[in-house]
mmCIF file of the N, C-alpha and C atoms, coordinates in Angstrom:
data_MODEL
# 
_entry.id   MODEL 
# 
loop_
_atom_site.group_PDB 
_atom_site.id 
_atom_site.type_symbol 
_atom_site.label_atom_id 
_atom_site.label_alt_id 
_atom_site.label_comp_id 
_atom_site.label_asym_id 
_atom_site.label_entity_id 
_atom_site.label_seq_id 
_atom_site.pdbx_PDB_ins_code 
_atom_site.Cartn_x 
_atom_site.Cartn_y 
_atom_site.Cartn_z 
_atom_site.occupancy 
_atom_site.B_iso_or_equiv 
_atom_site.pdbx_formal_charge 
_atom_site.auth_seq_id 
_atom_site.auth_comp_id 
_atom_site.auth_asym_id 
_atom_site.auth_atom_id 
_atom_site.pdbx_PDB_model_num 
ATOM 1   N N  . MET A 1 1  ? 91.931  124.351 97.700  1.00 0.00 ? 1  MET A N  1 
ATOM 2   C CA . MET A 1 1  ? 91.525  125.149 98.845  1.00 0.00 ? 1  MET A CA 1 
ATOM 3   C C  . MET A 1 1  ? 92.556  125.001 99.953  1.00 0.00 ? 1  MET A C  1 
ATOM 4   N N  . GLY A 1 2  ? 92.695  126.042 100.719 1.00 0.00 ? 2  GLY A N  1 
ATOM 5   C CA . GLY A 1 2  ? 93.587  125.998 101.853 1.00 0.00 ? 2  GLY A CA 1 
ATOM 6   C C  . GLY A 1 2  ? 92.904  125.367 103.051 1.00 0.00 ? 2  GLY A C  1 
ATOM 7   N N  . SER A 1 3  ? 93.706  125.095 104.058 1.00 0.00 ? 3  SER A N  1 
ATOM 8   C CA . SER A 1 3  ? 93.163  124.421 105.240 1.00 0.00 ? 3  SER A CA 1 
ATOM 9   C C  . SER A 1 3  ? 92.108  125.276 105.944 1.00 0.00 ? 3  SER A C  1 
ATOM 10  N N  . LEU A 1 4  ? 92.328  126.575 106.019 1.00 0.00 ? 4  LEU A N  1 
ATOM 11  C CA . LEU A 1 4  ? 91.361  127.447 106.686 1.00 0.00 ? 4  LEU A CA 1 
ATOM 12  C C  . LEU A 1 4  ? 90.044  127.490 105.916 1.00 0.00 ? 4  LEU A C  1 
ATOM 13  N N  . THR A 1 5  ? 90.132  127.562 104.595 1.00 0.00 ? 5  THR A N  1 
ATOM 14  C CA . THR A 1 5  ? 88.932  127.571 103.761 1.00 0.00 ? 5  THR A CA 1 
ATOM 15  C C  . THR A 1 5  ? 88.131  126.288 103.960 1.00 0.00 ? 5  THR A C  1 
ATOM 16  N N  . ASP A 1 6  ? 88.840  125.145 103.977 1.00 0.00 ? 6  ASP A N  1 
ATOM 17  C CA . ASP A 1 6  ? 88.163  123.871 104.192 1.00 0.00 ? 6  ASP A CA 1 
ATOM 18  C C  . ASP A 1 6  ? 87.467  123.843 105.550 1.00 0.00 ? 6  ASP A C  1 
ATOM 19  N N  . LYS A 1 7  ? 88.144  124.335 106.557 1.00 0.00 ? 7  LYS A N  1 
ATOM 20  C CA . LYS A 1 7  ? 87.559  124.334 107.904 1.00 0.00 ? 7  LYS A CA 1 
ATOM 21  C C  . LYS A 1 7  ? 86.331  125.243 107.979 1.00 0.00 ? 7  LYS A C  1 
ATOM 22  N N  . LEU A 1 8  ? 86.412  126.413 107.366 1.00 0.00 ? 8  LEU A N  1 
ATOM 23  C CA . LEU A 1 8  ? 85.279  127.347 107.380 1.00 0.00 ? 8  LEU A CA 1 
ATOM 24  C C  . LEU A 1 8  ? 84.080  126.783 106.619 1.00 0.00 ? 8  LEU A C  1 
ATOM 25  N N  . LYS A 1 9  ? 84.342  126.223 105.442 1.00 0.00 ? 9  LYS A N  1 
ATOM 26  C CA . LYS A 1 9  ? 83.250  125.634 104.667 1.00 0.00 ? 9  LYS A CA 1 
ATOM 27  C C  . LYS A 1 9  ? 82.672  124.435 105.407 1.00 0.00 ? 9  LYS A C  1 
ATOM 28  N N  . GLY A 1 10 ? 83.531  123.692 106.075 1.00 0.00 ? 10 GLY A N  1 
ATOM 29  C CA . GLY A 1 10 ? 83.060  122.552 106.857 1.00 0.00 ? 10 GLY A CA 1 
ATOM 30  C C  . GLY A 1 10 ? 82.142  122.986 107.986 1.00 0.00 ? 10 GLY A C  1 
ATOM 31  N N  . ASN A 1 11 ? 82.543  124.031 108.690 1.00 0.00 ? 11 ASN A N  1 
ATOM 32  C CA . ASN A 1 11 ? 81.696  124.563 109.769 1.00 0.00 ? 11 ASN A CA 1 
ATOM 33  C C  . ASN A 1 11 ? 80.348  125.020 109.230 1.00 0.00 ? 11 ASN A C  1 
ATOM 34  N N  . ALA A 1 12 ? 80.367  125.701 108.089 1.00 0.00 ? 12 ALA A N  1 
ATOM 35  C CA . ALA A 1 12 ? 79.123  126.195 107.499 1.00 0.00 ? 12 ALA A CA 1 
ATOM 36  C C  . ALA A 1 12 ? 78.222  125.026 107.100 1.00 0.00 ? 12 ALA A C  1 
ATOM 37  N N  . ASN A 1 13 ? 78.789  124.016 106.460 1.00 0.00 ? 13 ASN A N  1 
ATOM 38  C CA . ASN A 1 13 ? 77.981  122.872 106.039 1.00 0.00 ? 13 ASN A CA 1 
ATOM 39  C C  . ASN A 1 13 ? 77.424  122.106 107.233 1.00 0.00 ? 13 ASN A C  1 
ATOM 40  N N  . GLU A 1 14 ? 78.210  121.998 108.292 1.00 0.00 ? 14 GLU A N  1 
ATOM 41  C CA . GLU A 1 14 ? 77.714  121.337 109.499 1.00 0.00 ? 14 GLU A CA 1 
ATOM 42  C C  . GLU A 1 14 ? 76.515  122.099 110.076 1.00 0.00 ? 14 GLU A C  1 
ATOM 43  N N  . ALA A 1 15 ? 76.655  123.405 110.183 1.00 0.00 ? 15 ALA A N  1 
ATOM 44  C CA . ALA A 1 15 ? 75.584  124.223 110.755 1.00 0.00 ? 15 ALA A CA 1 
ATOM 45  C C  . ALA A 1 15 ? 74.319  124.157 109.904 1.00 0.00 ? 15 ALA A C  1 
ATOM 46  N N  . ILE A 1 16 ? 74.484  124.273 108.594 1.00 0.00 ? 16 ILE A N  1 
ATOM 47  C CA . ILE A 1 16 ? 73.332  124.219 107.697 1.00 0.00 ? 16 ILE A CA 1 
ATOM 48  C C  . ILE A 1 16 ? 72.696  122.832 107.756 1.00 0.00 ? 16 ILE A C  1 
ATOM 49  N N  . GLY A 1 17 ? 73.525  121.806 107.809 1.00 0.00 ? 17 GLY A N  1 
ATOM 50  C CA . GLY A 1 17 ? 73.008  120.446 107.886 1.00 0.00 ? 17 GLY A CA 1 
ATOM 51  C C  . GLY A 1 17 ? 72.209  120.208 109.154 1.00 0.00 ? 17 GLY A C  1 
ATOM 52  N N  . LYS A 1 18 ? 72.715  120.707 110.269 1.00 0.00 ? 18 LYS A N  1 
ATOM 53  C CA . LYS A 1 18 ? 71.981  120.555 111.534 1.00 0.00 ? 18 LYS A CA 1 
ATOM 54  C C  . LYS A 1 18 ? 70.652  121.313 111.484 1.00 0.00 ? 18 LYS A C  1 
ATOM 55  N N  . ALA A 1 19 ? 70.680  122.495 110.873 1.00 0.00 ? 19 ALA A N  1 
ATOM 56  C CA . ALA A 1 19 ? 69.450  123.275 110.759 1.00 0.00 ? 19 ALA A CA 1 
ATOM 57  C C  . ALA A 1 19 ? 68.426  122.549 109.893 1.00 0.00 ? 19 ALA A C  1 
ATOM 58  N N  . LYS A 1 20 ? 68.891  121.976 108.779 1.00 0.00 ? 20 LYS A N  1 
ATOM 59  C CA . LYS A 1 20 ? 67.985  121.227 107.904 1.00 0.00 ? 20 LYS A CA 1 
ATOM 60  C C  . LYS A 1 20 ? 67.387  120.027 108.644 1.00 0.00 ? 20 LYS A C  1 
ATOM 61  N N  . GLN A 1 21 ? 68.221  119.350 109.417 1.00 0.00 ? 21 GLN A N  1 
ATOM 62  C CA . GLN A 1 21 ? 67.714  118.198 110.168 1.00 0.00 ? 21 GLN A CA 1 
ATOM 63  C C  . GLN A 1 21 ? 66.643  118.634 111.164 1.00 0.00 ? 21 GLN A C  1 
ATOM 64  N N  . GLY A 1 22 ? 66.911  119.719 111.865 1.00 0.00 ? 22 GLY A N  1 
ATOM 65  C CA . GLY A 1 22 ? 65.940  120.230 112.827 1.00 0.00 ? 22 GLY A CA 1 
ATOM 66  C C  . GLY A 1 22 ? 64.642  120.650 112.163 1.00 0.00 ? 22 GLY A C  1 
ATOM 67  N N  . LEU A 1 23 ? 64.759  121.305 111.037 1.00 0.00 ? 23 LEU A N  1 
ATOM 68  C CA . LEU A 1 23 ? 63.568  121.724 110.295 1.00 0.00 ? 23 LEU A CA 1 
ATOM 69  C C  . LEU A 1 23 ? 62.812  120.503 109.778 1.00 0.00 ? 23 LEU A C  1 
ATOM 70  N N  . GLY A 1 24 ? 63.557  119.514 109.335 1.00 0.00 ? 24 GLY A N  1 
ATOM 71  C CA . GLY A 1 24 ? 62.932  118.285 108.863 1.00 0.00 ? 24 GLY A CA 1 
ATOM 72  C C  . GLY A 1 24 ? 62.185  117.564 109.966 1.00 0.00 ? 24 GLY A C  1 
ATOM 73  N N  . GLU A 1 25 ? 62.772  117.545 111.157 1.00 0.00 ? 25 GLU A N  1 
ATOM 74  C CA . GLU A 1 25 ? 62.092  116.928 112.302 1.00 0.00 ? 25 GLU A CA 1 
ATOM 75  C C  . GLU A 1 25 ? 60.830  117.710 112.660 1.00 0.00 ? 25 GLU A C  1 
ATOM 76  N N  . ALA A 1 26 ? 60.942  119.029 112.646 1.00 0.00 ? 26 ALA A N  1 
ATOM 77  C CA . ALA A 1 26 ? 59.801  119.875 113.026 1.00 0.00 ? 26 ALA A CA 1 
ATOM 78  C C  . ALA A 1 26 ? 58.639  119.757 112.043 1.00 0.00 ? 26 ALA A C  1 
ATOM 79  N N  . THR A 1 27 ? 58.973  119.564 110.765 1.00 0.00 ? 27 THR A N  1 
ATOM 80  C CA . THR A 1 27 ? 57.925  119.500 109.748 1.00 0.00 ? 27 THR A CA 1 
ATOM 81  C C  . THR A 1 27 ? 57.556  118.069 109.366 1.00 0.00 ? 27 THR A C  1 
ATOM 82  N N  . GLY A 1 28 ? 58.295  117.109 109.908 1.00 0.00 ? 28 GLY A N  1 
ATOM 83  C CA . GLY A 1 28 ? 58.029  115.714 109.575 1.00 0.00 ? 28 GLY A CA 1 
ATOM 84  C C  . GLY A 1 28 ? 58.524  115.320 108.195 1.00 0.00 ? 28 GLY A C  1 
ATOM 85  N N  . SER A 1 29 ? 59.528  116.037 107.701 1.00 0.00 ? 29 SER A N  1 
ATOM 86  C CA . SER A 1 29 ? 60.063  115.764 106.362 1.00 0.00 ? 29 SER A CA 1 
ATOM 87  C C  . SER A 1 29 ? 61.314  114.882 106.471 1.00 0.00 ? 29 SER A C  1 
ATOM 88  N N  . ALA A 1 30 ? 61.162  113.615 106.135 1.00 0.00 ? 30 ALA A N  1 
ATOM 89  C CA . ALA A 1 30 ? 62.302  112.689 106.158 1.00 0.00 ? 30 ALA A CA 1 
ATOM 90  C C  . ALA A 1 30 ? 63.346  113.094 105.115 1.00 0.00 ? 30 ALA A C  1 
ATOM 91  N N  . LYS A 1 31 ? 62.863  113.636 103.984 1.00 0.00 ? 31 LYS A N  1 
ATOM 92  C CA . LYS A 1 31 ? 63.781  114.068 102.923 1.00 0.00 ? 31 LYS A CA 1 
ATOM 93  C C  . LYS A 1 31 ? 64.696  115.183 103.432 1.00 0.00 ? 31 LYS A C  1 
ATOM 94  N N  . LEU A 1 32 ? 64.134  116.155 104.104 1.00 0.00 ? 32 LEU A N  1 
ATOM 95  C CA . LEU A 1 32 ? 64.923  117.271 104.621 1.00 0.00 ? 32 LEU A CA 1 
ATOM 96  C C  . LEU A 1 32 ? 65.883  116.792 105.716 1.00 0.00 ? 32 LEU A C  1 
ATOM 97  N N  . GLN A 1 33 ? 65.425  115.863 106.536 1.00 0.00 ? 33 GLN A N  1 
ATOM 98  C CA . GLN A 1 33 ? 66.304  115.310 107.562 1.00 0.00 ? 33 GLN A CA 1 
ATOM 99  C C  . GLN A 1 33 ? 67.489  114.597 106.915 1.00 0.00 ? 33 GLN A C  1 
ATOM 100 N N  . GLY A 1 34 ? 67.224  113.838 105.864 1.00 0.00 ? 34 GLY A N  1 
ATOM 101 C CA . GLY A 1 34 ? 68.285  113.121 105.157 1.00 0.00 ? 34 GLY A CA 1 
ATOM 102 C C  . GLY A 1 34 ? 69.271  114.068 104.494 1.00 0.00 ? 34 GLY A C  1 
ATOM 103 N N  . GLU A 1 35 ? 68.752  115.107 103.859 1.00 0.00 ? 35 GLU A N  1 
ATOM 104 C CA . GLU A 1 35 ? 69.626  116.106 103.233 1.00 0.00 ? 35 GLU A CA 1 
ATOM 105 C C  . GLU A 1 35 ? 70.510  116.769 104.288 1.00 0.00 ? 35 GLU A C  1 
ATOM 106 N N  . GLY A 1 36 ? 69.910  117.056 105.431 1.00 0.00 ? 36 GLY A N  1 
ATOM 107 C CA . GLY A 1 36 ? 70.664  117.686 106.503 1.00 0.00 ? 36 GLY A CA 1 
ATOM 108 C C  . GLY A 1 36 ? 71.767  116.789 107.022 1.00 0.00 ? 36 GLY A C  1 
ATOM 109 N N  . ALA A 1 37 ? 71.473  115.515 107.180 1.00 0.00 ? 37 ALA A N  1 
ATOM 110 C CA . ALA A 1 37 ? 72.478  114.569 107.659 1.00 0.00 ? 37 ALA A CA 1 
ATOM 111 C C  . ALA A 1 37 ? 73.637  114.471 106.666 1.00 0.00 ? 37 ALA A C  1 
ATOM 112 N N  . LEU A 1 38 ? 73.308  114.441 105.369 1.00 0.00 ? 38 LEU A N  1 
ATOM 113 C CA . LEU A 1 38 ? 74.359  114.380 104.349 1.00 0.00 ? 38 LEU A CA 1 
ATOM 114 C C  . LEU A 1 38 ? 75.217  115.642 104.356 1.00 0.00 ? 38 LEU A C  1 
ATOM 115 N N  . GLN A 1 39 ? 74.572  116.789 104.488 1.00 0.00 ? 39 GLN A N  1 
ATOM 116 C CA . GLN A 1 39 ? 75.318  118.041 104.481 1.00 0.00 ? 39 GLN A CA 1 
ATOM 117 C C  . GLN A 1 39 ? 76.196  118.149 105.728 1.00 0.00 ? 39 GLN A C  1 
ATOM 118 N N  . GLU A 1 40 ? 75.692  117.678 106.852 1.00 0.00 ? 40 GLU A N  1 
ATOM 119 C CA . GLU A 1 40 ? 76.493  117.702 108.073 1.00 0.00 ? 40 GLU A CA 1 
ATOM 120 C C  . GLU A 1 40 ? 77.710  116.781 107.930 1.00 0.00 ? 40 GLU A C  1 
ATOM 121 N N  . ALA A 1 41 ? 77.511  115.612 107.332 1.00 0.00 ? 41 ALA A N  1 
ATOM 122 C CA . ALA A 1 41 ? 78.624  114.684 107.108 1.00 0.00 ? 41 ALA A CA 1 
ATOM 123 C C  . ALA A 1 41 ? 79.656  115.301 106.164 1.00 0.00 ? 41 ALA A C  1 
ATOM 124 N N  . LYS A 1 42 ? 79.170  116.010 105.143 1.00 0.00 ? 42 LYS A N  1 
ATOM 125 C CA . LYS A 1 42 ? 80.074  116.706 104.220 1.00 0.00 ? 42 LYS A CA 1 
ATOM 126 C C  . LYS A 1 42 ? 80.910  117.734 104.980 1.00 0.00 ? 42 LYS A C  1 
ATOM 127 N N  . GLY A 1 43 ? 80.284  118.422 105.914 1.00 0.00 ? 43 GLY A N  1 
ATOM 128 C CA . GLY A 1 43 ? 81.001  119.401 106.724 1.00 0.00 ? 43 GLY A CA 1 
ATOM 129 C C  . GLY A 1 43 ? 82.079  118.761 107.576 1.00 0.00 ? 43 GLY A C  1 
ATOM 130 N N  . HIS A 1 44 ? 81.758  117.612 108.160 1.00 0.00 ? 44 HIS A N  1 
ATOM 131 C CA . HIS A 1 44 ? 82.761  116.893 108.959 1.00 0.00 ? 44 HIS A CA 1 
ATOM 132 C C  . HIS A 1 44 ? 83.955  116.506 108.083 1.00 0.00 ? 44 HIS A C  1 
ATOM 133 N N  . ALA A 1 45 ? 83.664  116.033 106.865 1.00 0.00 ? 45 ALA A N  1 
ATOM 134 C CA . ALA A 1 45 ? 84.724  115.628 105.947 1.00 0.00 ? 45 ALA A CA 1 
ATOM 135 C C  . ALA A 1 45 ? 85.589  116.824 105.540 1.00 0.00 ? 45 ALA A C  1 
ATOM 136 N N  . GLN A 1 46 ? 84.958  117.960 105.282 1.00 0.00 ? 46 GLN A N  1 
ATOM 137 C CA . GLN A 1 46 ? 85.717  119.161 104.908 1.00 0.00 ? 46 GLN A CA 1 
ATOM 138 C C  . GLN A 1 46 ? 86.621  119.603 106.051 1.00 0.00 ? 46 GLN A C  1 
ATOM 139 N N  . GLN A 1 47 ? 86.115  119.535 107.270 1.00 0.00 ? 47 GLN A N  1 
ATOM 140 C CA . GLN A 1 47 ? 86.941  119.918 108.410 1.00 0.00 ? 47 GLN A CA 1 
ATOM 141 C C  . GLN A 1 47 ? 88.123  118.966 108.571 1.00 0.00 ? 47 GLN A C  1 
ATOM 142 N N  . ALA A 1 48 ? 87.875  117.686 108.375 1.00 0.00 ? 48 ALA A N  1 
ATOM 143 C CA . ALA A 1 48 ? 88.953  116.696 108.472 1.00 0.00 ? 48 ALA A CA 1 
ATOM 144 C C  . ALA A 1 48 ? 90.011  116.966 107.407 1.00 0.00 ? 48 ALA A C  1 
ATOM 145 N N  . MET A 1 49 ? 89.581  117.323 106.204 1.00 0.00 ? 49 MET A N  1 
ATOM 146 C CA . MET A 1 49 ? 90.520  117.648 105.136 1.00 0.00 ? 49 MET A CA 1 
ATOM 147 C C  . MET A 1 49 ? 91.338  118.883 105.507 1.00 0.00 ? 49 MET A C  1 
ATOM 148 N N  . GLY A 1 50 ? 90.703  119.879 106.060 1.00 0.00 ? 50 GLY A N  1 
ATOM 149 C CA . GLY A 1 50 ? 91.414  121.077 106.499 1.00 0.00 ? 50 GLY A CA 1 
ATOM 150 C C  . GLY A 1 50 ? 92.428  120.758 107.590 1.00 0.00 ? 50 GLY A C  1 
ATOM 151 N N  . ASP A 1 51 ? 92.047  119.909 108.530 1.00 0.00 ? 51 ASP A N  1 
ATOM 152 C CA . ASP A 1 51 ? 92.966  119.501 109.598 1.00 0.00 ? 51 ASP A CA 1 
ATOM 153 C C  . ASP A 1 51 ? 94.161  118.739 109.030 1.00 0.00 ? 51 ASP A C  1 
ATOM 154 N N  . ALA A 1 52 ? 93.901  117.860 108.058 1.00 0.00 ? 52 ALA A N  1 
ATOM 155 C CA . ALA A 1 52 ? 94.980  117.080 107.440 1.00 0.00 ? 52 ALA A CA 1 
ATOM 156 C C  . ALA A 1 52 ? 95.940  117.983 106.671 1.00 0.00 ? 52 ALA A C  1 
ATOM 157 N N  . LYS A 1 53 ? 95.383  118.940 105.944 1.00 0.00 ? 53 LYS A N  1 
ATOM 158 C CA . LYS A 1 53 ? 96.232  119.880 105.203 1.00 0.00 ? 53 LYS A CA 1 
ATOM 159 C C  . LYS A 1 53 ? 97.103  120.685 106.164 1.00 0.00 ? 53 LYS A C  1 
ATOM 160 N N  . GLN A 1 54 ? 96.514  121.130 107.270 1.00 0.00 ? 54 GLN A N  1 
ATOM 161 C CA . GLN A 1 54 ? 97.263  121.917 108.242 1.00 0.00 ? 54 GLN A CA 1 
ATOM 162 C C  . GLN A 1 54 ? 98.368  121.073 108.879 1.00 0.00 ? 54 GLN A C  1 
ATOM 163 N N  . ALA A 1 55 ? 98.063  119.817 109.192 1.00 0.00 ? 55 ALA A N  1 
ATOM 164 C CA . ALA A 1 55 ? 99.064  118.933 109.789 1.00 0.00 ? 55 ALA A CA 1 
ATOM 165 C C  . ALA A 1 55 ? 100.221 118.690 108.824 1.00 0.00 ? 55 ALA A C  1 
ATOM 166 N N  . ALA A 1 56 ? 99.905  118.495 107.544 1.00 0.00 ? 56 ALA A N  1 
ATOM 167 C CA . ALA A 1 56 ? 100.954 118.281 106.545 1.00 0.00 ? 56 ALA A CA 1 
ATOM 168 C C  . ALA A 1 56 ? 101.817 119.535 106.394 1.00 0.00 ? 56 ALA A C  1 
ATOM 169 N N  . LYS A 1 57 ? 101.170 120.682 106.389 1.00 0.00 ? 57 LYS A N  1 
ATOM 170 C CA . LYS A 1 57 ? 101.900 121.947 106.269 1.00 0.00 ? 57 LYS A CA 1 
ATOM 171 C C  . LYS A 1 57 ? 102.807 122.158 107.481 1.00 0.00 ? 57 LYS A C  1 
ATOM 172 N N  . ASP A 1 58 ? 102.283 121.876 108.676 1.00 0.00 ? 58 ASP A N  1 
ATOM 173 C CA . ASP A 1 58 ? 103.078 122.022 109.894 1.00 0.00 ? 58 ASP A CA 1 
ATOM 174 C C  . ASP A 1 58 ? 104.275 121.075 109.900 1.00 0.00 ? 58 ASP A C  1 
ATOM 175 N N  . ALA A 1 59 ? 104.057 119.829 109.449 1.00 0.00 ? 59 ALA A N  1 
ATOM 176 C CA . ALA A 1 59 ? 105.147 118.851 109.405 1.00 0.00 ? 59 ALA A CA 1 
ATOM 177 C C  . ALA A 1 59 ? 106.217 119.287 108.407 1.00 0.00 ? 59 ALA A C  1 
ATOM 178 N N  . ALA A 1 60 ? 105.795 119.806 107.248 1.00 0.00 ? 60 ALA A N  1 
ATOM 179 C CA . ALA A 1 60 ? 106.752 120.262 106.240 1.00 0.00 ? 60 ALA A CA 1 
ATOM 180 C C  . ALA A 1 60 ? 107.558 121.451 106.765 1.00 0.00 ? 60 ALA A C  1 
ATOM 181 N N  . ASN A 1 61 ? 106.876 122.371 107.441 1.00 0.00 ? 61 ASN A N  1 
ATOM 182 C CA . ASN A 1 61 ? 107.580 123.530 107.995 1.00 0.00 ? 61 ASN A CA 1 
ATOM 183 C C  . ASN A 1 61 ? 108.562 123.112 109.084 1.00 0.00 ? 61 ASN A C  1 
ATOM 184 N N  . LYS A 1 62 ? 108.171 122.156 109.896 1.00 0.00 ? 62 LYS A N  1 
ATOM 185 C CA . LYS A 1 62 ? 109.046 121.676 110.962 1.00 0.00 ? 62 LYS A CA 1 
ATOM 186 C C  . LYS A 1 62 ? 110.280 120.995 110.382 1.00 0.00 ? 62 LYS A C  1 
ATOM 187 N N  . ALA A 1 63 ? 110.091 120.200 109.339 1.00 0.00 ? 63 ALA A N  1 
ATOM 188 C CA . ALA A 1 63 ? 111.214 119.522 108.678 1.00 0.00 ? 63 ALA A CA 1 
ATOM 189 C C  . ALA A 1 63 ? 112.144 120.543 108.019 1.00 0.00 ? 63 ALA A C  1 
ATOM 190 N N  . ALA A 1 64 ? 111.576 121.558 107.405 1.00 0.00 ? 64 ALA A N  1 
ATOM 191 C CA . ALA A 1 64 ? 112.387 122.598 106.771 1.00 0.00 ? 64 ALA A CA 1 
ATOM 192 C C  . ALA A 1 64 ? 113.174 123.379 107.813 1.00 0.00 ? 64 ALA A C  1 
ATOM 193 N N  . ASP A 1 65 ? 112.543 123.683 108.934 1.00 0.00 ? 65 ASP A N  1 
ATOM 194 C CA . ASP A 1 65 ? 113.244 124.381 109.999 1.00 0.00 ? 65 ASP A CA 1 
ATOM 195 C C  . ASP A 1 65 ? 114.398 123.547 110.543 1.00 0.00 ? 65 ASP A C  1 
ATOM 196 N N  . ALA A 1 66 ? 114.166 122.261 110.724 1.00 0.00 ? 66 ALA A N  1 
ATOM 197 C CA . ALA A 1 66 ? 115.214 121.364 111.226 1.00 0.00 ? 66 ALA A CA 1 
ATOM 198 C C  . ALA A 1 66 ? 116.367 121.286 110.222 1.00 0.00 ? 66 ALA A C  1 
ATOM 199 N N  . ALA A 1 67 ? 116.057 121.215 108.936 1.00 0.00 ? 67 ALA A N  1 
ATOM 200 C CA . ALA A 1 67 ? 117.084 121.146 107.900 1.00 0.00 ? 67 ALA A CA 1 
ATOM 201 C C  . ALA A 1 67 ? 117.880 122.435 107.858 1.00 0.00 ? 67 ALA A C  1 
ATOM 202 N N  . ASN A 1 68 ? 117.217 123.569 108.028 1.00 0.00 ? 68 ASN A N  1 
ATOM 203 C CA . ASN A 1 68 ? 117.915 124.854 108.000 1.00 0.00 ? 68 ASN A CA 1 
ATOM 204 C C  . ASN A 1 68 ? 118.840 125.020 109.195 1.00 0.00 ? 68 ASN A C  1 
ATOM 205 N N  . ARG A 1 69 ? 118.476 124.470 110.337 1.00 0.00 ? 69 ARG A N  1 
ATOM 206 C CA . ARG A 1 69 ? 119.323 124.567 111.521 1.00 0.00 ? 69 ARG A CA 1 
ATOM 207 C C  . ARG A 1 69 ? 120.589 123.740 111.367 1.00 0.00 ? 69 ARG A C  1 
ATOM 208 N N  . LYS A 1 70 ? 120.528 122.659 110.595 1.00 0.00 ? 70 LYS A N  1 
ATOM 209 C CA . LYS A 1 70 ? 121.682 121.780 110.419 1.00 0.00 ? 70 LYS A CA 1 
ATOM 210 C C  . LYS A 1 70 ? 122.659 122.308 109.410 1.00 0.00 ? 70 LYS A C  1 
ATOM 211 N N  . LEU A 1 71 ? 122.245 123.298 108.625 1.00 0.00 ? 71 LEU A N  1 
ATOM 212 C CA . LEU A 1 71 ? 123.139 123.865 107.613 1.00 0.00 ? 71 LEU A CA 1 
ATOM 213 C C  . LEU A 1 71 ? 124.083 124.795 108.248 1.00 0.00 ? 71 LEU A C  1 
# 
């Protein structure tokens, strides 16, 4: 997956996870609250992966640009 895809999926999982937690609190379902917390954490991890991929891509592009200028 690309960095943008990871970030978008991460945002979606965070939102769904927060909604599940809220629904779990409203209905008194500890299971739903737990599922929501896990899904939200998964979203945070996906966003972090997307950020890392973007940073690596930016660093590679910057290094390539610097190398091309020296030629």
